[in-house]
C-alpha positions as CSV (number, residue, x, y, z in Angstrom):
1,X,54.3,179.3,-49.5
2,X,53.8,181.7,-52.4
3,X,51.1,184.3,-52.8
4,X,51.7,184.7,-56.5
5,X,49.3,183.3,-59.1
6,X,51.9,181.4,-61.1
7,X,51.4,180.2,-64.6
8,X,51.1,176.7,-63.3
9,X,50.4,176.6,-59.6
10,X,51.1,172.9,-59.4
11,X,54.7,173.3,-60.6
12,X,57.0,175.2,-58.2
13,X,59.6,177.4,-59.8
14,X,63.2,177.9,-58.8
15,X,63.9,181.5,-57.6
16,X,66.1,183.5,-59.9
17,X,68.7,185.4,-57.9
18,X,70.7,187.4,-60.4
19,X,71.8,187.6,-64.0
20,X,75.3,187.3,-65.4
21,X,75.6,187.9,-69.1
22,X,74.0,185.0,-71.0
23,X,73.2,183.2,-67.7
24,X,70.6,183.4,-65.0
25,X,71.7,182.1,-61.5
26,X,69.1,180.8,-59.0
27,X,69.3,181.2,-55.3
28,X,71.1,177.8,-54.9
29,X,73.9,179.0,-57.2
30,X,72.9,176.9,-60.2
31,X,73.6,178.6,-63.6
32,X,71.3,178.4,-66.6
33,X,72.3,179.4,-70.1
34,X,69.4,181.5,-71.3
35,X,69.3,180.1,-74.8
36,X,65.8,181.5,-75.5
37,X,66.3,184.9,-73.9
38,X,63.2,184.2,-71.8
39,X,60.7,184.5,-74.7
40,X,63.2,186.1,-77.2
41,X,63.5,189.1,-74.9
42,X,67.0,189.3,-73.5
43,X,68.9,190.3,-76.6
44,X,71.8,191.7,-74.6
45,X,71.7,189.1,-71.9
46,X,71.5,190.1,-68.3
47,X,73.0,192.7,-66.1
48,X,74.5,194.8,-68.9
49,X,76.3,197.6,-67.2
50,X,75.5,200.4,-69.7
51,X,71.8,199.7,-69.7
52,X,71.6,199.5,-66.0
53,X,73.4,202.8,-65.8
54,X,71.0,204.4,-68.2
55,X,68.0,203.2,-66.1
56,X,69.6,204.6,-63.0
57,X,70.3,208.0,-64.6
58,X,66.7,208.3,-65.9
59,X,65.3,207.4,-62.5
60,X,67.5,210.1,-60.9
61,X,66.1,212.7,-63.4
62,X,62.4,211.7,-63.8
63,X,60.7,208.4,-63.2
64,X,57.2,209.2,-64.7
65,X,55.4,211.9,-66.7
66,X,51.9,211.3,-68.1
67,X,51.8,211.8,-71.9
68,X,48.7,214.1,-71.7
69,X,51.0,216.7,-70.1
70,X,54.6,216.1,-71.3
71,X,56.9,214.4,-73.7
72,X,60.4,213.4,-72.5
73,X,63.9,213.4,-73.9
74,X,64.1,209.6,-73.6
75,X,61.0,209.0,-75.6
76,X,61.8,211.6,-78.2
77,X,65.4,210.2,-78.7
78,X,64.2,206.6,-78.9
79,X,61.6,207.5,-81.5
80,X,64.2,209.4,-83.5
81,X,66.6,206.4,-83.4
82,X,63.9,204.0,-84.6
83,X,62.9,206.4,-87.4
84,X,66.5,206.7,-88.5
85,X,66.9,202.9,-88.6
86,X,63.6,202.3,-90.5
87,X,62.6,202.9,-94.1
88,X,61.4,206.4,-95.1
89,X,57.8,207.0,-94.0
90,X,57.8,204.4,-91.2
91,X,59.0,206.9,-88.6
92,X,56.1,207.5,-86.2
93,X,56.4,205.8,-82.9
94,X,53.9,205.1,-80.1
95,X,55.4,203.5,-77.0
96,X,53.5,201.1,-74.8
97,X,54.3,198.5,-72.1
98,X,54.6,195.3,-74.2
99,X,53.7,193.4,-77.3
100,X,50.0,192.8,-76.6
101,X,49.5,196.5,-76.0
102,X,51.4,197.2,-79.2
103,X,49.0,195.0,-81.2
104,X,45.9,196.6,-79.5
105,X,47.3,200.0,-80.4
106,X,48.0,199.0,-84.0
107,X,44.5,197.5,-84.5
108,X,43.0,200.8,-83.2
109,X,45.2,202.9,-85.5
110,X,44.1,200.8,-88.4
111,X,40.5,201.3,-87.6
112,X,40.7,205.0,-86.9
113,X,42.7,205.5,-90.1
114,X,39.9,204.1,-92.2
115,X,37.2,206.0,-90.3
116,X,39.1,209.3,-90.7
117,X,39.2,208.7,-94.4
118,X,35.5,208.2,-94.6
119,X,35.4,204.4,-94.6
120,X,33.8,203.5,-91.3
121,X,32.6,200.2,-92.7
122,X,36.1,198.8,-92.4
123,X,36.2,197.0,-89.1
124,X,37.3,193.4,-89.9
125,X,40.8,192.0,-89.5
126,X,42.3,189.0,-91.3
127,X,45.2,187.1,-89.8
128,X,46.7,183.6,-90.1
129,X,46.2,180.3,-88.4
130,X,49.1,179.2,-86.3
131,X,50.0,182.8,-85.4
132,X,50.3,184.5,-82.0
133,X,49.8,188.2,-81.5
134,X,49.3,188.6,-77.7
135,X,47.1,187.7,-74.8
136,X,44.8,190.7,-74.5
137,X,41.3,190.0,-75.9
138,X,41.6,191.7,-79.3
139,X,45.2,190.4,-79.8
140,X,44.1,186.9,-78.8
141,X,41.1,187.2,-81.2
142,X,43.2,187.9,-84.3
143,X,45.8,185.3,-83.2
144,X,45.6,181.8,-84.6
145,X,46.9,180.0,-81.5
146,X,44.0,177.6,-80.9
147,X,45.0,176.5,-77.4
148,X,45.4,180.0,-76.1
149,X,42.1,181.1,-77.6
150,X,40.0,178.1,-76.5
151,X,39.0,179.3,-73.0
152,X,38.0,182.8,-74.2
153,X,36.2,182.2,-77.6
154,X,32.9,183.6,-76.4
155,X,34.4,187.0,-75.6
156,X,36.7,187.4,-78.6
157,X,35.9,189.9,-81.3
158,X,35.2,188.8,-84.9
159,X,38.3,187.8,-86.7
160,X,39.1,185.8,-89.8
161,X,42.0,183.5,-90.5
162,X,43.8,182.2,-93.6
163,X,46.5,179.6,-94.0
164,X,49.9,180.2,-92.6
165,X,53.0,180.2,-94.9
166,X,54.4,177.1,-93.3
167,X,56.2,175.2,-96.1
168,X,57.4,172.3,-94.1
169,X,53.9,171.3,-93.1
170,X,51.6,172.8,-95.7
171,X,53.4,173.1,-99.1
172,X,52.0,170.5,-101.5
173,X,54.3,167.9,-103.0
174,X,56.2,169.3,-106.0
175,X,54.9,172.8,-105.3
176,X,57.5,175.5,-106.0
177,X,58.0,178.5,-103.7
178,X,56.4,180.7,-106.3
179,X,53.4,178.5,-106.7
180,X,52.9,178.1,-103.0
181,X,53.0,181.9,-102.5
182,X,50.6,182.3,-105.4
183,X,48.2,179.9,-103.8
184,X,48.3,181.7,-100.4
185,X,47.9,185.1,-102.1
186,X,44.8,183.7,-103.9
187,X,43.4,182.5,-100.7
188,X,43.7,185.9,-99.1
189,X,42.1,187.4,-102.2
190,X,39.2,184.9,-102.0
191,X,38.7,185.7,-98.3
192,X,38.6,189.4,-99.0
193,X,36.0,188.8,-101.7
194,X,33.9,186.6,-99.4
195,X,33.9,189.2,-96.6
196,X,33.7,192.2,-98.8
197,X,37.1,194.0,-99.4
198,X,35.6,197.3,-98.3
199,X,34.9,195.9,-94.8
200,X,38.5,194.8,-94.0
201,X,40.8,197.2,-92.1
202,X,44.0,195.2,-92.0
203,X,45.8,192.0,-92.6
204,X,48.0,190.9,-89.7
205,X,51.0,188.6,-89.8
206,X,54.2,187.8,-88.0
207,X,57.0,188.3,-90.4
208,X,58.7,185.2,-88.9
209,X,56.3,183.2,-86.9
210,X,57.5,182.7,-83.3
211,X,55.9,180.9,-80.4
212,X,53.0,179.0,-82.1
213,X,54.8,177.3,-84.9
214,X,58.5,177.9,-84.1
215,X,60.7,180.2,-86.2
216,X,58.8,179.7,-89.5
217,X,59.9,182.1,-92.2
218,X,57.8,182.6,-95.3
219,X,58.9,181.4,-98.7
220,X,60.6,184.0,-101.0
221,X,58.0,186.3,-102.6
222,X,55.1,185.5,-100.3
223,X,54.9,188.8,-98.5
224,X,55.3,190.7,-101.8
225,X,52.2,188.9,-103.1
226,X,50.3,189.6,-99.8
227,X,51.3,193.3,-100.1
228,X,49.9,193.4,-103.6
229,X,46.6,192.0,-102.6
230,X,46.3,194.4,-99.7
231,X,47.1,197.4,-101.8
232,X,44.6,196.3,-104.5
233,X,41.8,196.6,-101.9
234,X,43.0,199.4,-99.6
235,X,43.8,197.0,-96.7
236,X,46.6,198.0,-94.4
237,X,49.5,195.5,-93.8
238,X,50.3,195.1,-90.1
239,X,53.4,193.2,-89.5
240,X,54.0,191.8,-86.0
241,X,57.8,191.8,-85.2
242,X,57.4,191.7,-81.4
243,X,59.4,188.5,-81.3
244,X,61.4,188.5,-84.5
245,X,62.3,192.1,-84.9
246,X,65.2,194.5,-84.1
247,X,68.0,192.3,-85.2
248,X,66.8,188.9,-84.0
249,X,66.6,187.4,-87.5
250,X,69.8,189.0,-88.9
251,X,68.4,192.3,-90.2
252,X,67.2,195.2,-88.1
253,X,63.6,194.7,-89.2
254,X,62.7,191.2,-90.3
255,X,60.6,192.6,-93.1
256,X,63.7,194.0,-94.8
257,X,64.5,190.4,-96.0
258,X,61.0,190.2,-97.6
259,X,61.2,193.1,-99.9
260,X,58.1,194.8,-98.5
261,X,57.3,197.6,-96.1
262,X,54.3,197.5,-93.7
263,X,51.9,200.3,-92.9
264,X,52.0,199.4,-89.2
265,X,54.8,197.5,-87.4
266,X,54.7,196.2,-83.8
267,X,57.8,195.8,-81.7
268,X,58.6,194.8,-78.1
269,X,60.8,192.1,-76.5
270,X,64.2,192.9,-78.0
271,X,63.3,196.6,-78.0
272,X,64.1,197.0,-74.3
273,X,65.9,193.6,-73.9
274,X,63.9,192.9,-70.7
275,X,65.5,195.8,-68.8
276,X,62.1,197.5,-68.6
277,X,58.7,196.5,-70.0
278,X,58.2,198.3,-73.3
279,X,56.6,197.8,-76.7
280,X,56.1,200.1,-79.7
281,X,54.1,200.7,-82.8
282,X,55.7,202.3,-85.9
283,X,53.1,203.8,-88.2
284,X,53.6,205.0,-91.7
285,X,53.2,208.7,-92.5
286,X,50.0,208.1,-94.4
287,X,48.3,206.6,-91.3
288,X,49.4,209.4,-89.0
289,X,48.5,212.1,-91.6
290,X,45.0,210.8,-92.0
291,X,44.4,211.2,-88.2
292,X,46.1,214.6,-88.1
293,X,44.0,215.9,-91.0
294,X,40.8,214.4,-89.6
295,X,39.9,214.5,-85.9
296,X,43.4,215.4,-85.0
297,X,43.7,213.0,-82.0
298,X,44.3,209.3,-81.7
299,X,41.4,208.0,-79.6
300,X,43.5,205.6,-77.5
301,X,45.9,205.5,-74.5
302,X,47.4,203.7,-71.6
303,X,48.7,205.0,-68.3
304,X,52.3,204.0,-69.0
305,X,52.5,205.2,-72.7
306,X,56.0,206.6,-73.3
307,X,57.2,205.7,-69.9
308,X,60.5,207.6,-69.5
309,X,62.5,204.9,-67.7
310,X,61.3,202.2,-70.1
311,X,62.3,204.5,-73.1
312,X,65.7,205.2,-71.5
313,X,66.4,201.5,-71.1
314,X,65.3,200.8,-74.7
315,X,67.3,203.7,-76.0
316,X,70.4,202.3,-74.3
317,X,69.8,198.8,-75.7
318,X,69.2,200.1,-79.3
319,X,72.3,202.4,-79.2
320,X,74.4,199.4,-78.1
321,X,72.9,197.2,-80.9
322,X,73.8,199.9,-83.4
323,X,77.2,200.9,-82.0
324,X,78.5,197.4,-81.6
325,X,77.3,196.0,-85.0
326,X,75.1,193.4,-83.3
327,X,72.7,192.9,-86.1
328,X,75.6,191.9,-88.3
329,X,76.9,189.8,-85.5
330,X,73.5,188.0,-85.3
331,X,73.6,187.3,-89.0
332,X,77.1,185.7,-88.6
333,X,76.2,183.8,-85.4
334,X,73.0,182.7,-87.1
335,X,75.0,180.8,-89.7
336,X,76.9,179.2,-86.9
337,X,73.8,178.2,-84.9
338,X,72.0,176.9,-87.9
339,X,75.0,174.7,-88.9
340,X,75.4,173.4,-85.3
341,X,71.7,172.4,-85.2
342,X,71.8,170.9,-88.7
343,X,74.8,168.8,-87.8
344,X,73.6,167.8,-84.4
345,X,70.1,166.6,-85.6
346,X,71.0,165.3,-89.1
347,X,69.2,162.0,-89.3
348,X,67.9,162.2,-85.7
349,X,64.9,159.9,-85.6
350,X,62.8,162.3,-83.7
351,X,63.7,165.7,-85.3
352,X,61.8,166.4,-88.5
353,X,62.8,169.9,-89.2
354,X,65.4,172.5,-88.2
355,X,64.5,176.0,-89.3
356,X,65.2,179.7,-88.5
357,X,67.0,182.9,-89.3
358,X,69.7,184.8,-87.3
359,X,69.5,183.8,-83.7
360,X,65.9,182.6,-84.0
361,X,65.8,178.8,-84.5
362,X,63.5,175.9,-83.8
363,X,63.6,172.2,-84.0
364,X,60.3,170.3,-84.7
365,X,60.0,167.0,-82.9
366,X,58.2,163.9,-84.2
367,X,57.5,160.4,-83.1
368,X,58.6,159.1,-86.5
369,X,60.8,161.0,-88.9
370,X,59.5,159.2,-91.9
371,X,56.2,161.0,-92.6
372,X,56.9,163.5,-89.8
373,X,54.3,161.8,-87.6
374,X,53.9,163.9,-84.4
375,X,53.8,162.6,-80.9
376,X,50.4,162.3,-79.2
377,X,49.4,165.7,-77.8
378,X,48.7,164.2,-74.3
379,X,52.4,163.4,-73.9
380,X,53.3,167.2,-74.0
381,X,56.7,166.3,-75.3
382,X,57.7,170.0,-75.7
383,X,57.1,170.6,-72.0
384,X,59.2,167.5,-71.1
385,X,62.1,168.8,-73.2
386,X,61.9,172.2,-71.5
387,X,62.0,170.4,-68.1
388,X,64.9,168.2,-69.0
389,X,66.8,171.1,-70.5
390,X,66.3,173.2,-67.4
391,X,67.5,170.4,-65.2
392,X,70.7,170.4,-67.3
393,X,71.1,174.1,-67.0
394,X,69.6,175.2,-70.4
395,X,66.6,177.5,-70.9
396,X,64.7,176.9,-74.1
397,X,61.2,178.0,-75.2
398,X,58.8,175.1,-76.0
399,X,55.6,175.0,-78.0
400,X,52.8,172.5,-78.6
401,X,50.2,172.3,-81.3
402,X,52.8,173.3,-83.8
403,X,51.0,171.8,-86.8
404,X,47.3,172.6,-86.3
405,X,46.9,174.0,-82.8
406,X,46.7,170.5,-81.3
407,X,49.3,168.2,-82.8
408,X,53.0,168.7,-83.0
409,X,55.9,169.9,-80.7
410,X,58.8,172.2,-81.2
411,X,61.5,173.9,-79.2
412,X,62.6,177.5,-79.9
413,X,66.0,179.0,-79.3
414,X,66.7,182.7,-79.2
415,X,70.0,183.3,-77.4
416,X,71.5,186.7,-76.6
417,X,73.2,188.6,-79.4
418,X,76.4,188.6,-77.3
419,X,76.5,184.8,-77.1
420,X,79.8,183.2,-78.1
421,X,80.1,180.4,-80.6
422,X,81.3,178.1,-77.8
423,X,78.2,178.9,-75.8
424,X,76.0,178.1,-78.8
425,X,77.8,174.8,-79.3
426,X,77.3,173.8,-75.7
427,X,73.6,174.8,-75.9
428,X,73.0,172.7,-78.9
429,X,74.7,169.7,-77.3
430,X,72.6,170.1,-74.1
431,X,69.4,170.5,-76.1
432,X,70.1,167.2,-77.9
433,X,70.6,165.5,-74.6
434,X,67.4,167.0,-73.2
435,X,65.4,165.9,-76.3
436,X,66.8,162.3,-76.0
437,X,65.8,162.2,-72.3
438,X,62.3,163.5,-73.0
439,X,61.7,161.2,-75.9
440,X,62.9,158.2,-73.9
441,X,60.4,159.1,-71.2
442,X,57.6,159.6,-73.7
443,X,58.3,156.2,-75.4
444,X,58.8,154.2,-72.2
445,X,56.2,151.5,-71.6
446,X,53.4,152.8,-69.3
447,X,52.2,150.8,-66.3
448,X,48.8,149.2,-67.0
449,X,46.2,148.5,-64.4
């Protein structure tokens, strides 16, 4: 009997005993290829000797120091590394315990920035439908994941949402990338005008959408147009790279492929690779200078801000990523994984789209390929694929409500950066088998009373 409040108390979980590179092994000795890195977390896989050694060394030196009293070498070194690998100006780090805390921190930074500059009327946030920014209440409020929001709507703060840049589902027939980007930029402009541009603090977006819609990258030029709209009205651009950042999509920061630079950037997951809970906000100089020149203090904090053991783990992970050229490796392996998926599912009657960048890919599942008709939501096909895959020794990350928060299913892959081409090939073949088994179950005649 368990005393844990599990995510689904009705579904018992296997017990993970230990990690071995790209694999997790349960207590019965069964091995699972971690093709999603949990939730795009385990970028170096499991049990990496150097990271474990760095954690042990920091524990031997100092396990905790509150940031109202001290800074630490681990935190200072990690901040310096991130600043060195980021564009000029985006070199101010605030370390927290995960992605949701990073979003909460960034929202507060955006608000305080405007107040310090004499614009206290800026309190609104605009984000996108079919987005996900975390599970704390403010993060959930700005997110556009309808299913996760539903239970908590009465206690969520005011937020506003515009259309996602989701070309497979929402680009109009015959519409070019440029025209589609123009239309979405105009929608943001119209939303700002409706709300009053002077009342909006920030626009928030995942650079590459993760859990809610499945590895959806924007069309070329979209983010440049969004940046122009934000700049025209003094609105900060907050990019969420909790899932897609730090090498996952084939560049160190995902926004580097978009030709823009955010004012605020959130990071987590691949920052510490799962070896310790950690997230971060990177803030532009102009944001930090406004606070320094104003009240002089950021009115915010958590108990475990800048936790030295978490920072030491993340520092080790990021040094390995840099030293071993893993971002470049991800870009190369991304071409391999994309080609494997495209070949495996070319013409598959129940796969409508294969999309992604780097080692961040998804397949969207449909009942009928012609017209991309989704399965009925009640079938929960995405969950069935996850179950079948796990039975076959493959871990993948499923999502439902892909299209509009209710309809649509996808499965996300985010394997470790150290995966071999052979492991990726086997993962794709196993995923195909899991999809076929799940679809067969979904389409099987049901007993009728």
